[in-house]
N, CA and C atoms as an extended XYZ file, in Angstrom:
297
Properties=species:S:1:pos:R:3:atomname:S:1:resname:S:1:resid:I:1 pbc="F F F"
N       -53.165      -65.464       44.185 N   MET     1
C       -52.297      -66.887       45.160 CA  MET     1
C       -53.159      -65.334       46.656 C   MET     1
N       -53.954      -66.829       47.446 N   PRO     2
C       -54.900      -66.566       47.953 CA  PRO     2
C       -54.320      -65.558       49.585 C   PRO     2
N       -54.140      -64.348       50.146 N   ALA     3
C       -53.957      -64.009       51.704 CA  ALA     3
C       -54.369      -65.304       52.999 C   ALA     3
N       -53.423      -64.813       53.390 N   THR     4
C       -52.973      -65.769       54.504 CA  THR     4
C       -53.544      -65.419       56.075 C   THR     4
N       -53.792      -65.869       57.462 N   GLU     5
C       -53.222      -65.027       58.021 CA  GLU     5
C       -52.817      -63.850       58.313 C   GLU     5
N       -51.276      -65.225       57.939 N   LYS     6
C       -49.706      -64.362       58.388 CA  LYS     6
C       -49.812      -63.307       57.505 C   LYS     6
N       -50.083      -63.417       56.136 N   ASP     7
C       -49.860      -62.737       55.620 CA  ASP     7
C       -51.101      -60.529       56.700 C   ASP     7
N       -52.513      -61.070       56.704 N   VAL     8
C       -52.814      -59.986       57.697 CA  VAL     8
C       -51.836      -59.316       58.934 C   VAL     8
N       -51.690      -60.642       59.526 N   MET     9
C       -50.999      -59.692       60.684 CA  MET     9
C       -49.217      -59.352       60.515 C   MET     9
N       -48.936      -59.671       59.504 N   ASP    10
C       -47.844      -58.433       58.778 CA  ASP    10
C       -48.062      -57.404       59.150 C   ASP    10
N       -49.357      -56.918       57.838 N   ALA    11
C       -49.820      -55.544       57.447 CA  ALA    11
C       -50.728      -55.126       58.599 C   ALA    11
N       -50.856      -55.986       59.662 N   LEU    12
C       -50.992      -55.271       61.078 CA  LEU    12
C       -49.856      -54.597       61.690 C   LEU    12
N       -49.026      -55.569       61.495 N   LYS    13
C       -47.679      -54.921       62.049 CA  LYS    13
C       -47.621      -53.080       61.898 C   LYS    13
N       -47.861      -53.034       60.878 N   THR    14
C       -47.469      -51.895       59.966 CA  THR    14
C       -48.336      -50.444       60.796 C   THR    14
N       -49.764      -50.733       61.428 N   VAL    15
C       -50.667      -50.315       62.022 CA  VAL    15
C       -49.751      -49.637       63.778 C   VAL    15
N       -49.378      -48.003       64.199 N   LYS    16
C       -49.066      -48.906       65.702 CA  LYS    16
C       -49.371      -47.823       66.378 C   LYS    16
N       -50.157      -48.082       67.507 N   ASP    17
C       -51.055      -47.113       68.946 CA  ASP    17
C       -49.662      -45.790       68.813 C   ASP    17
N       -50.642      -45.018       69.027 N   PRO    18
C       -49.359      -43.361       68.892 CA  PRO    18
C       -49.599      -43.254       69.974 C   PRO    18
N       -50.229      -43.719       71.239 N   GLU    19
C       -49.085      -43.090       72.603 CA  GLU    19
C       -48.040      -44.234       72.673 C   GLU    19
N       -48.022      -45.198       72.337 N   LEU    20
C       -47.067      -46.265       72.810 CA  LEU    20
C       -45.529      -46.126       71.690 C   LEU    20
N       -46.729      -45.752       70.778 N   ASN    21
C       -45.821      -46.102       69.124 CA  ASN    21
C       -44.537      -47.422       68.905 C   ASN    21
N       -45.619      -48.455       69.406 N   LEU    22
C       -45.660      -49.644       68.780 CA  LEU    22
C       -46.867      -50.336       68.860 C   LEU    22
N       -46.619      -51.513       67.193 N   ASN    23
C       -47.302      -52.085       66.427 CA  ASN    23
C       -48.591      -53.238       66.962 C   ASN    23
N       -49.759      -53.008       66.386 N   LEU    24
C       -51.111      -53.623       67.187 CA  LEU    24
C       -50.834      -54.698       68.106 C   LEU    24
N       -49.839      -56.170       66.902 N   VAL    25
C       -49.619      -57.182       67.120 CA  VAL    25
C       -48.883      -57.478       67.931 C   VAL    25
N       -47.861      -56.001       68.359 N   VAL    26
C       -46.744      -56.874       69.205 CA  VAL    26
C       -47.235      -55.915       70.080 C   VAL    26
N       -48.464      -55.588       70.738 N   LEU    27
C       -49.391      -54.550       72.069 CA  LEU    27
C       -50.168      -56.021       72.307 C   LEU    27
N       -50.318      -57.034       71.451 N   GLY    28
C       -51.394      -58.140       71.743 CA  GLY    28
C       -52.900      -57.360       71.325 C   GLY    28
N       -53.154      -56.245       70.042 N   LEU    29
C       -54.313      -55.589       70.149 CA  LEU    29
C       -54.996      -56.561       69.155 C   LEU    29
N       -54.384      -57.513       68.535 N   VAL    30
C       -55.662      -57.964       67.301 CA  VAL    30
C       -55.788      -59.474       68.166 C   VAL    30
N       -57.040      -59.190       68.515 N   TYR    31
C       -57.741      -60.780       69.051 CA  TYR    31
C       -58.154      -61.556       67.705 C   TYR    31
N       -58.803      -61.362       66.821 N   ASP    32
C       -58.774      -62.885       65.969 CA  ASP    32
C       -58.509      -62.022       64.596 C   ASP    32
N       -58.283      -63.142       63.599 N   VAL    33
C       -58.509      -62.647       62.230 CA  VAL    33
C       -58.851      -63.637       61.346 C   VAL    33
N       -59.698      -63.434       60.096 N   GLU    34
C       -60.259      -64.457       59.722 CA  GLU    34
C       -60.521      -64.338       57.712 C   GLU    34
N       -60.140      -64.749       57.326 N   VAL    35
C       -59.779      -64.659       55.875 CA  VAL    35
C       -60.297      -65.844       54.840 C   VAL    35
N       -62.020      -65.290       54.286 N   GLN    36
C       -62.311      -65.808       53.567 CA  GLN    36
C       -61.915      -65.493       52.240 C   GLN    36
N       -61.902      -65.779       51.511 N   ASP    37
C       -61.509      -65.462       49.983 CA  ASP    37
C       -61.310      -64.025       50.323 C   ASP    37
N       -61.666      -63.774       49.618 N   THR    38
C       -60.779      -62.233       49.311 CA  THR    38
C       -61.250      -61.331       50.073 C   THR    38
N       -61.635      -61.279       51.417 N   HIS    39
C       -62.399      -60.751       52.393 CA  HIS    39
C       -61.678      -61.332       53.854 C   HIS    39
N       -61.143      -60.155       54.251 N   VAL    40
C       -60.692      -60.672       55.657 CA  VAL    40
C       -61.799      -60.011       57.175 C   VAL    40
N       -62.032      -60.506       58.117 N   HIS    41
C       -62.563      -59.574       58.967 CA  HIS    41
C       -61.709      -59.668       60.243 C   HIS    41
N       -60.817      -58.782       60.796 N   ALA    42
C       -60.473      -58.918       61.820 CA  ALA    42
C       -61.290      -57.970       62.781 C   ALA    42
N       -60.615      -58.718       64.674 N   ARG    43
C       -61.225      -58.209       65.769 CA  ARG    43
C       -59.893      -57.443       66.117 C   ARG    43
N       -59.725      -56.333       66.651 N   ILE    44
C       -58.980      -55.628       67.828 CA  ILE    44
C       -59.733      -54.594       68.900 C   ILE    44
N       -58.623      -54.385       69.693 N   SER    45
C       -58.898      -53.735       70.749 CA  SER    45
C       -57.830      -53.148       70.855 C   SER    45
N       -58.230      -52.128       71.542 N   LEU    46
C       -57.229      -50.340       72.218 CA  LEU    46
C       -56.645      -50.962       73.548 C   LEU    46
N       -55.689      -49.577       73.883 N   THR    47
C       -54.816      -50.283       75.410 CA  THR    47
C       -56.171      -49.277       76.208 C   THR    47
N       -57.113      -48.742       75.700 N   SER    48
C       -57.691      -47.767       76.333 CA  SER    48
C       -59.391      -47.420       75.569 C   SER    48
N       -60.367      -47.909       76.517 N   PRO    49
C       -61.978      -47.669       75.745 CA  PRO    49
C       -62.327      -46.295       75.290 C   PRO    49
N       -61.184      -45.482       75.581 N   MET    50
C       -61.214      -43.803       75.811 CA  MET    50
C       -60.153      -43.487       75.137 C   MET    50
N       -59.844      -44.477       73.920 N   CYS    51
C       -58.617      -43.811       73.221 CA  CYS    51
C       -58.829      -42.768       71.902 C   CYS    51
N       -58.613      -41.569       71.928 N   PRO    52
C       -59.207      -40.698       70.842 CA  PRO    52
C       -59.003      -40.569       69.489 C   PRO    52
N       -58.280      -41.340       69.263 N   VAL    53
C       -57.921      -42.040       67.547 CA  VAL    53
C       -58.274      -43.369       67.336 C   VAL    53
N       -59.114      -44.178       68.644 N   ALA    54
C       -59.993      -44.711       67.945 CA  ALA    54
C       -60.042      -45.284       66.569 C   ALA    54
N       -60.935      -44.377       65.509 N   GLU    55
C       -61.259      -44.429       64.788 CA  GLU    55
C       -60.460      -44.579       63.858 C   GLU    55
N       -60.007      -43.315       63.864 N   GLN    56
C       -58.195      -44.024       62.943 CA  GLN    56
C       -57.676      -44.854       63.103 C   GLN    56
N       -57.249      -45.797       64.103 N   ILE    57
C       -56.445      -46.806       63.871 CA  ILE    57
C       -57.254      -48.040       63.222 C   ILE    57
N       -58.928      -48.403       63.332 N   VAL    58
C       -59.904      -49.190       62.907 CA  VAL    58
C       -59.598      -48.462       61.487 C   VAL    58
N       -59.350      -47.337       61.064 N   HIS    59
C       -59.636      -46.927       59.250 CA  HIS    59
C       -57.835      -47.060       58.863 C   HIS    59
N       -56.795      -47.187       59.573 N   MET    60
C       -55.367      -48.020       59.056 CA  MET    60
C       -55.260      -49.188       59.277 C   MET    60
N       -55.975      -49.584       60.248 N   ALA    61
C       -55.676      -51.259       60.036 CA  ALA    61
C       -56.926      -52.317       58.940 C   ALA    61
N       -58.366      -51.617       58.703 N   GLU    62
C       -58.556      -51.416       57.652 CA  GLU    62
C       -57.414      -51.358       56.186 C   GLU    62
N       -57.023      -49.942       56.285 N   ASP    63
C       -56.045      -49.659       54.933 CA  ASP    63
C       -54.822      -50.823       54.726 C   ASP    63
N       -54.630      -51.533       55.772 N   ALA    64
C       -53.162      -51.741       55.836 CA  ALA    64
C       -53.859      -53.572       55.477 C   ALA    64
N       -54.967      -54.379       56.139 N   ILE    65
C       -55.388      -54.815       55.656 CA  ILE    65
C       -55.472      -54.883       53.983 C   ILE    65
N       -56.449      -53.754       53.123 N   ARG    66
C       -56.568      -54.160       52.148 CA  ARG    66
C       -55.186      -54.167       51.610 C   ARG    66
N       -54.508      -53.282       51.629 N   GLY    67
C       -53.053      -53.288       50.940 CA  GLY    67
C       -52.134      -54.909       50.488 C   GLY    67
N       -52.846      -55.963       51.457 N   VAL    68
C       -52.041      -57.215       51.118 CA  VAL    68
C       -52.550      -57.739       49.705 C   VAL    68
N       -51.931      -58.350       48.992 N   ASP    69
C       -51.833      -59.225       48.211 CA  ASP    69
C       -53.282      -60.359       47.619 C   ASP    69
N       -54.196      -60.591       47.564 N   GLY    70
C       -55.356      -61.305       47.250 CA  GLY    70
C       -56.556      -60.714       48.028 C   GLY    70
N       -56.603      -59.520       49.284 N   VAL    71
C       -57.706      -59.009       49.631 CA  VAL    71
C       -58.018      -57.996       48.918 C   VAL    71
N       -59.555      -58.154       48.402 N   GLU    72
C       -59.817      -57.500       48.518 CA  GLU    72
C       -61.011      -55.904       48.986 C   GLU    72
N       -61.639      -56.395       50.166 N   SER    73
C       -62.452      -56.218       51.354 CA  SER    73
C       -61.690      -56.689       52.719 C   SER    73
N       -61.935      -54.883       53.420 N   ALA    74
C       -61.334      -55.715       54.940 CA  ALA    74
C       -62.512      -54.606       56.159 C   ALA    74
N       -62.986      -56.127       56.892 N   LYS    75
C       -63.353      -55.186       58.248 CA  LYS    75
C       -63.141      -55.468       59.361 C   LYS    75
N       -62.546      -53.696       59.708 N   VAL    76
C       -61.934      -54.446       61.350 CA  VAL    76
C       -63.124      -53.704       62.197 C   VAL    76
N       -63.641      -54.934       63.565 N   GLN    77
C       -64.091      -54.556       64.547 CA  GLN    77
C       -63.474      -53.936       66.421 C   GLN    77
N       -64.026      -53.352       66.491 N   LEU    78
C       -62.949      -53.478       67.761 CA  LEU    78
C       -63.692      -53.818       68.589 C   LEU    78
N       -63.436      -54.338       70.121 N   THR    79
C       -63.882      -54.798       70.652 CA  THR    79
C       -63.206      -54.892       71.902 C   THR    79
N       -63.838      -54.550       73.041 N   PHE    80
C       -63.001      -54.461       74.318 CA  PHE    80
C       -63.430      -55.616       75.204 C   PHE    80
N       -63.812      -56.613       75.233 N   ASP    81
C       -64.015      -58.313       75.242 CA  ASP    81
C       -63.326      -58.880       74.842 C   ASP    81
N       -62.197      -59.381       75.624 N   PRO    82
C       -61.903      -59.184       76.793 CA  PRO    82
C       -61.394      -58.435       76.869 C   PRO    82
N       -60.889      -57.177       78.363 N   PRO    83
C       -60.605      -56.140       77.705 CA  PRO    83
C       -59.579      -55.984       77.734 C   PRO    83
N       -58.466      -55.325       76.939 N   TRP    84
C       -56.930      -55.398       76.807 CA  TRP    84
C       -55.956      -55.105       78.642 C   TRP    84
N       -55.208      -55.889       78.164 N   THR    85
C       -53.993      -55.316       79.722 CA  THR    85
C       -53.003      -55.640       79.381 C   THR    85
N       -51.806      -55.478       79.834 N   PRO    86
C       -50.066      -55.102       79.777 CA  PRO    86
C       -50.005      -56.438       79.080 C   PRO    86
N       -50.437      -57.631       80.178 N   GLU    87
C       -49.993      -59.157       79.870 CA  GLU    87
C       -50.509      -59.696       78.360 C   GLU    87
N       -50.669      -58.820       77.631 N   ARG    88
C       -50.701      -59.610       76.396 CA  ARG    88
C       -50.159      -59.207       75.523 C   ARG    88
N       -49.136      -58.311       76.303 N   ILE    89
C       -47.616      -57.743       75.498 CA  ILE    89
C       -46.575      -58.888       75.323 C   ILE    89
N       -46.336      -58.702       74.625 N   SER    90
C       -44.714      -60.564       74.522 CA  SER    90
C       -43.914      -59.976       75.717 C   SER    90
N       -43.521      -60.921       76.296 N   PRO    91
C       -42.793      -60.528       77.882 CA  PRO    91
C       -41.392      -59.862       77.467 C   PRO    91
N       -41.102      -59.883       76.258 N   LEU    92
C       -39.394      -58.825       76.533 CA  LEU    92
C       -40.084      -58.098       75.781 C   LEU    92
N       -41.266      -57.743       75.249 N   ILE    93
C       -41.534      -55.917       75.335 CA  ILE    93
C       -41.868      -55.841       76.609 C   ILE    93
N       -42.502      -56.315       77.075 N   ARG    94
C       -42.795      -55.883       78.365 CA  ARG    94
C       -42.214      -55.220       79.353 C   ARG    94
N       -40.680      -56.307       79.179 N   SER    95
C       -39.580      -55.806       80.647 CA  SER    95
C       -39.033      -54.704       79.971 C   SER    95
N       -39.123      -54.593       78.902 N   SER    96
C       -38.082      -53.218       77.889 CA  SER    96
C       -38.697      -51.845       77.293 C   SER    96
N       -40.371      -51.942       78.557 N   LEU    97
C       -41.243      -51.043       79.046 CA  LEU    97
C       -41.154      -50.863       79.984 C   LEU    97
N       -40.528      -51.857       80.977 N   GLY    98
C       -40.637      -51.408       82.742 CA  GLY    98
C       -42.291      -51.807       82.674 C   GLY    98
N       -42.875      -52.528       81.972 N   LEU    99
C       -44.520      -52.774       82.493 CA  LEU    99
C       -44.281      -54.535       83.506 C   LEU    99
């Protein structure tokens, strides 16, 4: 059974931003997911362009995606266009963070 965008998003929920300890999906850091047969291409951002663990987060995201049934390869592209802002976080989570 081929992987779906939902499968990939569920996998990305296991990857956390180390500073906020919240996952990429909740933080609104996943900008795009494309599933083509057994390959997935995802575009993500980070809360800061100066993030010292950016490369580690990209690798963790690729590993999480490759762990999805039906996925053989994954490429995660880091982007800052448009720049991430706290408004991308769901309102409920944003209020619990005091943002």
